[in-house]
N, C-alpha and C positions, 0 to 999 in steps of 0.2 A: 257227863261221865257219872256212872253209877257208883255210889260209894264202895260197894263190894267189889266192883272191877278194879277201883283205884287201889284197894286194900292187897288185892291179889298181885296187882303190877308192881306196888313198892315193896311188898313182900318178897316177891320173887328176886327182883334186883338186889335188894338188901342181903339176902341169904346167900346169893351167889358171891358177892363181893367179901361176906364174911368168911366164906369158905376159902377163898383165895388168900385172904389175910391170915388164916390158921396154916395155910401151907407155908406161908412166909416164916411165921412163928416157928414152926418144925425146923425149917432151914436155918433159922438164926441159932437154934441149939446145935446145929451140927457144922457151923461155919466158924472157922478160926478167925482171928482179929487181924492176921497178917494181910498186907494189900493185895497179894498175889491170889489169895483164896477169895477175899472179900470182892475184888473186882473182876477176877478172871476164873474163879473156881478152880484154882491150881492148874490152869491149862489142862483140864481132864475131861472135857466133853466128848462124849461118843457122837455117833452120826445121827440118831433119832433126836437127841436133845439139841446138838448144835444146829441141826436144820430147823427145828420148830422153835427154838428161841430166837432164831434170826427170823424166821417166818412171823411169829407173833408180835416181835418187836415191831415189824412193819405193818401189823394189822391195826393201823391207826385210824382215827376219824377222817383223815383224807381218803383212805382205802374204802372203810366200810360204809361211810356215809357220804363223803364228797364225791366218789366216783359213781355211784348209783345216781346221786343229784345231778352230774353232768349227763349220764345216759338219759335220764328222764327229761332234761331240758334240751338237749342236742343230738341225741340218738346213741345207739349202743357201740359206735366205733371207739368209745373210750377204751373198750376191750383191746383194741390194736395198740393203744397208748400204753396201758399199764398191764393187761393180761398177758399179751404176747411179746411186744417189742421189749418192754422193760423186764419181762422175765428172762428172755434171752440175754439182753444186754448186761443185766446185773450179774448173771451168771458167769459170762465171759470175764466182766471185771473182777468177779470173785477169785477167778483163777489168776488174771494178770496182776492184781493188786494184791489180793489177800493171801495167796499162796506164798509168794515172796515175801510178804510182811510176816507171815507166820514163821518162815525160815529164819528171818532176822530176829525176830523176837524170842524165838526159842534159842538162839545163840546167845543173846545178850540180855535176855530177862525183861524186856520193855513191857511196860503197862499201858502207856498212852502213845498215841501218834506223835504228839509234840516231844515226848521224851526219846523217841527214836530219831527224830529229825534233829533235835537239839544235840544230841552226842554225835551224830554223823556230822553236822557242820560246826560243832565246837561252840555252840551259841545258846545260852539259856534265854536270850531275847528273842531268837526265833521260835524257840519252844514255847514262850509265853505269847508270841504273836499268833501262832496257831491255835493255842488254847482260847485266846480272847476272841478271835473271829468264830471259833467253834461254839463258843458259848453264846456269842451274840446270835447266830443263826439258830441255835437250839431254842432260844426263848420263844419265837413265834411257833415253832412246831410243838412244844409243850402247851402253849396257849391253844393251839389247835385242838388238842385232845380235850381241853376244859370246855371250849366252845362245841364240840361235836357232843359231849356228854349232856351239856345243858339243852341242845337242841333235841337230842334223842329223848330226854326225859319229857320235854314239851310235846313232842310228837307222840310218844307212847301215851301219856295221860290226858291228850287233847287239851293242854294248857292247865290242867288242874294242879300241877306241880311247876312252878315257875322255872324260867332258864337259869336263874343265879343258882338255884338250889342243886340243880344237877351237876354244874360246874364246881360248885363248893364240895359236893359229895366226893367226886373223883379226886380232887385236890387233897382233901383230908386223907383219903385211902393212899394216895401215891406217897405222902409224906411218911405216913405210919409204915408202909410196905418197904420203902428204901431204907428207913432207919432200922428195921428188923432184919430183913432177908439177906442182902448182899446178892452177889450175882448168881449163887447156887439156888436161892429161893426163887430169884427171878426166873432162872431157866426152867425150874420145876413147874412154875405155874404157866410159864409161856408154852411148855409142852402140852400141858393139860388144855389150855386155852386154844392152842392152835388146832389140836384134834377135835375139840368140841366144836369150834366154828367151822371147821371144815365139814363136819357132819351135818350141823344144823342148818347151814345154809342150803345144802341139797335138800333136806327135808322141807325146808321153808319153799323151795322151788316146787317140789312135788305137790305140797299142800295148796299153793296158790294156783297151779296148773289144774288140778283136781276141782277146787272150788270155783275157779273162773269158767269151767267148762271145757277143759282141754286146750291143746296147743293150737288148734284150728281156730277156735273162739278168740283166743287172744291175738293170733296173728291177724284175724278179721278185724278186730277192734284197733290194732295198729295201722292196718291199712285204710280204716275209715278216719281216724283221730290223728295220727301222725304218720302220714304215708311218706314223708321225708326220712324217716327212721329206717325204712325198708331197703333204702338206696344207699350205696357205699360211697362215702364222702360227702363233701358239700358243706355249706354253712361254716360252722365251727372248724370242721375238720379239713383244712387244706393240708397238702403234703408238707408244707413248712412249719405249719403248727404241730401236726403229728410228730415230726421228726425232731424239732427243736424241743418239744416238751419230754418225749421219750428219753432223748439223750441227756437233758439237764437233769431229769429225775434220776435216771440210771447212775449217773457220775456223782450226783449229789448224795445219792444214798450210800455210795462207797465212802464217802467222808462223813457221813453221820456218826458222831462219837459212839453211840451205842451199837452201830453196825460194824464200825472200823475196829473197835476193840474185840469183836467176836472173831476177827481173823487171828487174834493171838490165842485163842481158847481150846483149839482142837488137840485132842490127844495126841494123834499122830497125823501123818500125811494122807493116809488112806481116808481117814475121817473127813478131812477137808475136801478131797477130791469128790468122795461119793456125795457130800453135801452139796457142792455147787453143780453136780451132774443131775441131781434130783431136783433142784431148785425150780427150773422152768415148769415141771409137771405139777409141783405143788401149787405155783402162783395160777396157772391156768385152771386148776381145780377149784380154786376159791374166787378168783376174779371173775371168771366168766358167768357163773350162777349170780354173783352179786350184782353185777352191772345189768345183766339181762333183767333181773327184777325191777331195777330203776326204769329200764325201757319198756318193760311190761306195763308198769304203773301208768306211764302215758297213754300207752294204747288202750287200757282200760279205763281211762278217765278218772283216775284217782286224783281227788284235790289234795293238795300239800299246803297246810296252813303256813302263814308267814313265820319265820323264826324256827321252823320244824324241817324234817328231813323226810325224804320219799319212802324210805324201807320201814319206819313204824307206822306210817300213814298206810301203806300197802297191807302191812301183816294186821293191822287193826280191823281192816275191811274184809280181809279173806282167810283169817286164821283166828283160833280162839284167843281169848284174853290172856290166858296163862303161857300159850306158846309165844305169842308177840313179846310178853314180857320177858320170857326166857331168852328168846333171841336177842333182844336189847340189852339184857343183863350180860349176856356172853360178849356183845359187842362193845359195852362199857368195860367190861373186865379185860377184854383185849385192849382197848385204849389204855387202861390202867397199866397194863404190862408194857406198852409202848413208854408211856410217860415214866414208869419206875425205872426202865431201861435207860431212858435218856437222862435222868435225874442221877442215877447211880454212876453212869459215865461221865456225866458232866461234873459231878463231885471229884471224880479222880482227876479231871483235867484242872479243877480249881486247886486241890490240895497238891498235887505232884507237880503241876507245871507253873503254878503260881505263888501258893502259899509256902511250900518248901523252899524253892530256890530264891525267892525274894523276900520273905518275911521270917521264917524260922527254919533253916535247915537242919537244925538238931531236934525238931519236933517228934515226940513219941507217938507210936501207933494210936495210942488213946487219944492225945490231943488232935492228931490228924483226923481221927474218925469224929470228934466233936465238932472240928470245923468243917468236916463235909456234911454232918446233919444239919448244922445250923445253915450252911449254904444251901442245901436241898430246901429246907423250910422256907427261906427267904426267896429264893428262885421261884419256888411253886406259888407262894402267896402273890409276889408281883405278877407273875403271868396270869394267875386268876383275876387280879385287879383289871389287867389288860384285856383279859377276854370278855368282861363286862362290857367294853366299849364296842366288840364285834366289829373290827376294822376291815372285814371283807367277808367273802364266803369262804367255806372250807378249802375248796379247791385254791382260790387266790391265796390265801395265807399260806398254806402247804407249798405252793409252787414257788412263792417268794423264798422261803426257806431252802427248799431243793436248789434253787439258782444259786444262792449264796453260798452253800457247801460246795457246788459243782466248781466255783471259782478256784477252790483249793485242789482240786482232783488232779489236774495236768501237771502242775508243779510238783507234786508229790510223786506222781508216776515218773516224771523225768529223773527226780532224785533217785528212785527205786533202781532205774536200770542204766543212767549215764553217769559214769564215774567223773565226767568232766564238769558236772554241775557245781556251781560255787554258791556259797553262802549269799553274796550280793545277787546273783541270779533268782535264788529263792525269794529273797526280799522283794526284788523287782516284780517278779511274777505274782506273787501272792498280793502284795500291796496295790500295784497297779491294777489288776483285775477286781479287786474288791472296792477299790476307789470308783471304778467305772461302774460297778454294779450297784453300788450304794447310791451314786449320783441318779441312776435310772430309776432306782426304787423310789426315792425321796423327793425328786424334782419333777414338776409338771412337763409333759412333751413340749416341743418347741417346733413350730411350723413357720415357714416363710413362702408365701405365695403357693400354697399347697404342697410344698416340699417338705418332708420331714427331715429337719436337721438334728433333732434330739428327741427320740421317741421310743415306744415300747418294741418296735421292730425296724429293721433295716433291710430292704429288699424282700420283705415277707418274713424274715428270719428273727427269732426272739432275741432281744438284746443280751440275754443271758448266755446264749451260744457264742456271740461276738465277745463277750467277756472272756469266755473260756479260751477262744483262740487268742486273745490278747495276752492271757496268762502264759500260754505256750510260747509265744514269740519272745516275750519279755524274759521269760526263764532261760530259755536257750540263748537268745541274743546276748543278755548281760553276762551270762556264764562264758560265752566265747570271749567276751571282751575283757574279763577280769580274771585274775589269778586267784588260786586257792588262798584262803586266808589262814593265818595261824591257828591251829586248833582243828582245821577241818581233816577229816580221816575217811577217804574214800573206801579204805579197806573195811570199814565197820559194816558195809552193806555186801561185801564180798563173801557171800556165803553159798556161792554155787546156784545150780537151779534145781537140784534133786535133794530130798531128804535122805538121810543115812538109812 
């Protein structure tokens, strides 16, 4: 690595992150200290900002580095899992879950999912249970962003800057940003970064195509080097794998705190409906080119160093130093957007669902704010330390988090639409599915005479999908067998199906 190239790369990355931080500082000056404005931007977001803050919040290391890595190693069908199937599935869930949640939140002023469920079922312990599991599964996904940043820096600088430095850099910026900006600043930078990444990835595609000699040359390289990538399906991409992964990711996304809270933020019903209608288009416009770059890199014979990612390696080979650095800077900023959204939402779960109900119900807004900031810093530092051990690939870590959140989805959907749901049914569905999932995550597979008794799949379907089925059966079954407890109020969710 030439010293001048390293200077350009680190300068571009640093400058981009500093500009993002300055936007957060401006938002800090315009954000009031009350919880509704700090966490939900006073429920005032319009279509463009709501759409792009949701979009950029999902532009994580899983998407921008993990996805191309899978396309590089297994073929471009990853587009079916994320770019098409999850684009459509999540848009449908945005309507089914998000619109009804927006109606209920508008009627009662809820800030968190736990707040909403705790009020409906008259249980602060259910509220805490949702918060605890949400924070637990948020941890690996924040860690994923730090891993992605570290690997991006290694790939961009060809190892001149170590992995831990990239992970530490994004950790520092996410702590500073959440402390300053609040949701308004997060939404502003999300919009800027979403538009930037959508534009720059297409420029990257055009640049690589031109530098490599055109699409015909790339196709010929894929046919020679990775012929299996030109055939649909096979290898990793069995029907069971594609469907299981797409379903658990889509349902998991709906329960992510940083996504779920955005269901409360729309200014009106038209904003919400326009946003989920445009969502699949936006997903395809970003994910298709990003994953194609990964598949093309395999066909072009690009070598990816251990501990690095394919996108930096491809850009280093086919684009100028400054452009590769700009793309990686934008990707790191997008990861920072994901991380600060996660930490901001996580801090609301910590303070509103755990600290206020169980520790200090009379806490002032200032005290709650300091508890949130200390919690954010501690959470980010702990996840940074865990990221140094690199417990799996980006996709493996991300998929584990998605599956954990997906176990919450069906009990919540049942509660939103079925007045007969009981508190004990919710406990059974959530705890039962989480116990099943946790055992499969942390215990090794068990086989007897070649038959899998306890393993990653059953009949070819991922265990996370079976856990979701268990959550539905337990929630409905136990609700049918138990009466409503004192304090439950099904009328809380009786808001009709249309906004005024």
